[in-house]
N, C-alpha and C positions, 0 to 999 in steps of 0.2 A: 571644567564644566561643559565646554563645547563638545569635548570628546564624549562625555556622558550623554548629552542631548543627542549627539549624532548616532549613538548606539541604539537609542530607542525610537528614532525617527522612522526606520523601516517598519517596525512593529505598529507604530501609530498609524502609518499610511495603510498598511495591510488591514488593520482593524477598521479604518474608515471605509475602505473598499468593501469589506464584508458588510458593514452597516448599510452602505449604499445599495448593495445588491439586495439585502433583505428588505429595505424600504421599497425598492422597485417591485419586488415579488409581492409584498403586502398590498401595494397600491394597485397592482394588476389582478389581485385576487387569486394569485397562483399559490400562495401559502396562507394558511390560517392557523392560529394557535389553539382555538377552541377544540377542534377535532383531536388534538393530542390526548385529550382525556380518554379517548377510545383505548389507549394503551392500558389504562387502569381497569376499564370495563372488561377488556379482553386480555387480562393479565396472563392467562395461560398461553396465549399466542406469543406474548412478549417474552415469557420465560423460555418457551421452545425456541424462539429465534435467538435468544441470548446463548442457549446451549449450542446451537449450530455455529454461531459466530465465535464462541470460545473454541469449538472444534476446529474452525478455520485457522485460528491463531496457533493452536497446538500443532496442526499439520504444517503451518509455516515455520514454526520453531524446529520441527523435525527436519525440514528442508535445510535450514541454516546449519543445524548440527551436522548434516551430511556434508555440507560444503566445508565446514571447519575440519571434519575428519579427512576430507580429501586434501586439505591444505596441511595435514599432519599437525593440527593444533588440537590436542586431546582434551578439549573442554567437556565437562560432564553435561549430560543431557538436562539434568535438573537446573544447572546454572544457565544453560542456553534458554530454557523455558522461562526462567526468571527474567533474564535480560530481554527476551522477546516481549513479555508482558509489560515490562517497564517501557519499552519502546512503543507499544500499543497505547499506553496511557499518554505519553508525551506527544504522540502523533495527533491527539485530539486538540492539543493547544499550540504546538509549534507550527510555524508557517508551512503549509502543504502537508499532504498525508505522509510524505517521506520524512517529516521532521523528527519522528521517533527514531529514525536511523541515526540521527546525530547523537541522541541520548545513548543508544547502544554503542556507538563508536567511542564516546567519552568513557564509558565504563570499561570497554575493552582496552583502551589505551592506558587507563589507570591500572588495570588488573594484570597486564602482561609485562613481563620483564624483557621479552624479546619478541620478534616477529609481529610487532604491532601493525605495521603496514599491511602485512598479509591478512591479518584478522579483519582489518577495516575493509580490505578488498573483498573478503567473503560477504560482508554486509552489502556492498555494492552489487555483487553477483546475486545475492539473495533478492535484492530489490528488482534486478533485471528479470529473474525467474518469476517474481510476483507479477510483474508487468506482462510477461509472456502468458501466465495463467489467466489474467484478466482478458487479454486480447483473444486467447484461444476460446475461452468460454463465450466471449462476446460474438465471435465468429459463428460458433455453434448455435447460439440463440438467434442470431440474425437469420441464419439458414432455416431454423425451425419455424420462424414466422413467415417464411417465403410463400407458404401455401395460400395466403390471402392475397389475391391478385390486386386488390385496390391499394394494398400497402407496398407492393413491389417497387414502385418508383422511389419511395422514401427509403425502403430497405436497401435498395441498390446503392444509394448514396453512402449509407453506413457500412455496407459490406466493402465497398471500395476504400472507404476511409480506414476501416479495420485492417484490410489486406495491405494497404500502403504502410500502415504503422508496423505491421508484422515484418514486411520486407525491409523497412528502414532499420528495425531492431536487428534483424538477421544479418544484414550487410554490415551494420556497425559492429556487431559481435564478431563476425568473421574478420573484419578489418583489425580489430583489437588483437585477436588471437594471432593473425598473420604477422602483425608488427612485433608482438611479443616473441613469436617463434622464430622468425626469419630475419628481422631487421636488427642490425647491430651498428651502433654509432661509435666508431673508434675514437673520435675526438669530439668532445663536447665544448660548446662556447663557455667562456669564463663565467658568464652570468648564470649558466645552468649547471655548473660543475657540482654544486652541492646537491642537486637533485639526482645526480647520476646513480649513487648507491641505492636510493629508494626505487628508481626506475628499473634498475637491474633486478632488485628483489621482487618487485611487482611482476616483472616479465617472467621470471622463473616460477613465481607462484601461479600465474595464469596458465602457463604450460602444464604445471603439475596438476592443478585442479581439473582443467578441461581434459587432461589425459585419462581421468577416471571416467570412462564412457558410461559404465553402469551407474555410477553416482549421478552423472548428468541426466541420464534417462529417468532415474528415480526422482530427481529434483523437478524435472519437467512434469512428471506425472503428479507429484504432490502439489505442484502449483495449480494444475487444473482442478485437483480435488479441493484445495483450499478455496479457490475462487468459486467453485460450485457450491460449497457449503455457505459461503457468504451470500451468493445469489439466492439460494433457497431461503436463507434467513430474511432477506429483503422481501421475497414473495410472501412469506408468512406474515410479516409486519403489514404488508399491503392488504392482505386479506382481512385485517381488522378494521379497515375503513370501507364505508359504503361506496365511495367513489373510486375505490382501488381499480386499477386497470387489469387486464387479463394477465395471468401468471407469467407467460412468456414475455409479454411487454414489460412488466414490472422487473423481471430478472434482467432483461437486456438494458433497460434504462438504469437499473441499479449498478450494473457492472461498468457501463460507460460513465456513469456518475462518479464511481470510485476512481476510474482512470483520470477523470478531470480534476478530482480533488487533490491529486498528487501535484498539480501545478502550484508552486509556492506563491500564490497571489494573495491569499488571505490566511489567517491562522487556522490550521487544520483543514484548509480548503473550504471553510465555512461559507455557504452561499453559492459557491461555484458548483458543487455537486448537486445542490437543490435545484439550481437553475437548469442544469443539463438534464437532470432527471425529469423535471416538469416538461421541458421542451420535447423530449422523446415521447413521453406519455401523451402529450397533446397531439403529436404527429401520428402516432400509431394506435392510440386508444380509441375506443368506440364512443366514449362520452367525454364530458368536460368536468374538471374538478380541480381543487387546490392540490395538485399532485406533489408539489414541493414539500407539502406537509408530511408525506410518506417518507421522503428521504430524511427529513429532519427527525422524524420518529426513529428511523434506523440509526441516525447519528446519536440520539439519546441512548438507545439500547446499547450501541457500541461503546459509548462512554461509560455505561454501567459495567460492561464487560471489562473495559480497560481499567476499571477501579481496582481490579486484582493487581495490576501492575503498580498502581499507586500505593497499595499496601506494602508491596516489596520495597518500594522506594522510601516511604515514610517510616516504616518500622526498621529499616536497615537490615532486613533479613538477608539481603544480598550485600556482601562486603564491598565497600567502595574501592578498596585497593587490595584485593585478595591475592597476594603474590604466590601463594601456594595453593589456595583452594580453587582459584578460577580455572586452572588447567589440570585439575585433579581428574584422573581417568575414572570412568564408570567401573 
C-alpha cells in the first residue's frame, strides 16, 4: 500500500503545482477562459494551425527516422510516424513535454529483440535535436525583434540566455561524443560492472550515429523546420484573439514557452508554458492582455492534433510487441 501511494505522490504534487500556477494566473488576470471561445468563432484559423502543428510532428518523425537509420535500425517510416504521434499524445499528460519520449521508449523496448539501448539513445538524440531547433528559432526571432530600440534591453537578456543555453548544449554534446570516442575504462568498479556492456554499446552507437555527418546536418535542418512550423502555428492562434501580440513577439514567446514546458515540473508542462508565454508578451508586447490564454489555446489545439496518437494507442493499430513488424524495412 505504501509503495502504491509513493508511486502516485509525485503526480499528485505536480498536479497541485499546476493548479497553483493556474490559480495565480487567473487571480492576476493573465489567463481568462472566456476568450477561448474565439477558437470556435475563428475555427478556420484553428484548423490551419492544427495542420501546421501536425506538419511539425511529421517533420520531427522524419528526423527520428533518420537517426534510427544512422544507428542501422531499419524501422519503417510508417511505424516511426505512429510511434511519434503516440509520443505526442502522451506528452500532453505525462510530466513535462518530454514525457511522450517515455512512451516511445517503452514501445521500442517492447518491440525490438536486440539493440534496444541504441534505439532508446536515438530518442534522446531526437530530443536533443528538438531542443536545438527551438533554441535556433528562438535566437532568430529574438534578433528579428532587435529593430525596436525600446525592446533591446529586454531582448538582450533573452539573447544572452538563449546563447548560453546553446553553448551549454554544444559543450555537453561534444563532451559526450569525446567520452564515447576516446575515453576507455579498462577496469570498472564492481558496483558498475553490470552497466559496462550497455555503456560500451551506447558509446559505439554514439560514434556510429554522429559519424553520419550528412544525416546530422539533415536532422539539424529538420529541427529548425519543425520548430518554425510550430512557431507559425502559435502565431496563427494568436491572431484569433483581439489582444494578441505582434507576430514576432508571439512566435518568440511561444518557442520559449515550449522550451519551458519541457521542464518536468507539472503534467505536460501545464501552467509553466502559459506563465512564461505571458511574461514575455507582457515585456515585449505593446498592450496588456490575458496572454496566457493564447498559449492555453495552443495547448488545446495541440491536444487535438495529438489525438491522432491516441487513436493509434487505443485502437492498437500499432502492435505492442511487434517482433517482426517493428523493424520491417520500407
